[in-house]
C-alpha positions in Angstrom: 126.4 34.4 69.7 125.0 35.1 66.1 126.2 34.8 63.5 126.6 37.4 60.9 124.3 37.6 57.5 127.2 37.4 55.6 127.7 33.9 56.7 124.2 32.8 55.4 125.3 33.8 51.7 125.7 31.0 49.4 129.4 31.4 48.0 129.5 32.2 44.4 129.6 29.1 42.0 129.8 30.0 38.1 127.7 27.6 35.6 130.4 26.8 33.1 127.7 24.0 31.1 126.1 26.5 29.1 129.5 28.0 27.6 130.8 24.6 26.7 127.9 23.7 25.5 128.2 26.8 23.0 131.9 26.1 22.0 131.0 22.5 21.2 128.3 23.6 19.3 130.8 26.2 17.2 133.2 23.4 17.2 130.9 20.9 15.1 129.8 24.1 13.1 133.5 24.6 12.2 134.2 21.3 11.7 131.1 20.8 9.1 131.9 23.9 7.3 135.0 23.9 7.2 135.6 21.0 4.0 133.1 23.2 2.1 135.5 25.9 1.9 137.3 26.6 -1.2 141.0 26.0 -0.3 142.3 25.8 -3.9 146.1 27.8 -4.3 146.1 29.1 -7.9 149.6 29.7 -8.7 150.9 30.8 -12.1 153.9 29.1 -14.1 156.1 31.1 -16.3 155.5 29.9 -19.7 159.1 28.8 -21.7 160.1 31.8 -23.8 159.2 31.7 -27.4 162.9 31.2 -29.4 161.4 33.0 -32.0 160.8 35.9 -30.0 163.4 38.9 -30.7 165.5 40.7 -27.8 163.6 42.8 -25.5 165.4 46.4 -26.1 166.2 48.0 -22.6 164.3 51.4 -21.9 167.1 54.1 -22.1 166.0 56.0 -19.7 166.3 52.8 -17.1 169.1 53.9 -14.4 171.4 51.1 -12.6 173.2 52.0 -10.0 175.8 49.3 -9.3 177.4 48.4 -6.3 180.5 46.5 -7.2 182.3 44.1 -4.8 185.1 46.5 -3.8 182.4 49.1 -2.7 182.6 50.9 -5.5 179.5 52.4 -7.7 178.7 52.5 -11.2 175.7 54.4 -12.8 174.9 52.6 -16.1 178.0 52.2 -17.8 180.0 55.1 -15.9 182.2 54.3 -13.8 184.1 56.1 -10.6 180.8 57.0 -9.0 181.9 56.9 -5.5 181.8 54.5 -2.9 179.8 52.6 -0.8 180.6 54.7 2.4 180.8 58.0 -0.1 177.7 58.7 -2.1 178.4 62.2 -2.8 179.6 61.6 -6.8 176.4 59.3 -7.4 173.9 61.8 -6.1 175.6 64.9 -8.0 175.3 62.8 -11.0 171.5 61.8 -10.6 170.5 65.1 -9.3 172.0 66.3 -12.7 170.2 63.9 -14.8 167.3 64.6 -13.2 167.3 68.4 -13.8 168.2 67.2 -17.5 165.3 64.9 -17.5 163.1 68.4 -16.0 164.5 70.7 -18.6 163.5 68.5 -21.7 160.2 67.0 -20.3 161.4 63.6 -20.0 158.1 62.3 -18.4 157.8 58.7 -17.0 154.8 57.0 -19.3 152.4 56.9 -17.2 152.7 60.5 -16.6 152.6 62.2 -20.3 149.2 63.0 -20.4 148.9 64.5 -16.4 149.1 67.9 -16.7 147.1 68.4 -13.4 150.5 67.2 -11.1 153.5 69.2 -11.1 156.0 68.6 -13.4 158.4 67.7 -11.1 156.2 64.7 -10.1 156.0 63.7 -13.3 159.8 63.3 -14.6 161.2 59.8 -14.6 163.6 59.5 -11.9 162.8 55.6 -11.2 166.4 53.8 -10.2 167.5 50.3 -9.8 170.1 49.2 -7.4 172.1 45.9 -8.2 174.4 44.4 -5.9 176.4 41.2 -5.3 174.8 39.1 -2.6 178.0 39.4 -0.3 177.2 43.0 0.0 175.9 43.9 3.4 172.0 45.0 4.2 173.9 48.6 5.4 175.8 48.7 2.3 172.6 48.6 0.5 170.9 51.1 2.6 173.5 54.0 2.3 173.5 53.9 -1.2 169.9 53.7 -0.9 169.8 57.1 0.8 172.3 59.1 -1.6 170.1 58.2 -4.0 166.9 59.3 -2.1 168.8 62.1 -1.3 169.5 62.9 -5.1 165.1 62.7 -5.6 165.1 59.2 -7.1 161.6 58.3 -6.4 161.1 55.2 -6.6 163.8 53.3 -5.7 164.0 49.6 -6.6 166.5 46.5 -6.2 167.2 44.5 -9.0 167.6 40.4 -8.5 170.7 38.7 -9.2 171.1 37.3 -12.9 168.9 40.0 -14.4 171.3 42.0 -16.8 
């Protein structure tokens, strides 16, 4: 019986020695370079407030929607703006405010000189939401949907403790 040609072939053998050599060289390079890298982390710590500085007057164009603990909504100092479950009153009031601002040409500060943009894009429509920490994310999302439906852009979230 004669053996077939395939039995005489050598079995494939992968030589990993060059691969290991390359990996060791790369490891040594990274070990040498890594202490030379700048790993300095710069943090800016706020300075204490200046006691001689006068209080900052809030911008009268700022719109603040407050979610109360009982899920009622307020717009700035106006109460009875609906609830988290029904934001129709809030949306209607915001749409009315934005319409008045468009008629009165009340623009955002950075958009006053931008005549290349349509007037609707230049009107101040920023709204902030303030809610207690106990309010669920879903409730805040419902209010954001109602505010965006009225045309607000951008919508910001206010941190606790800022009044």
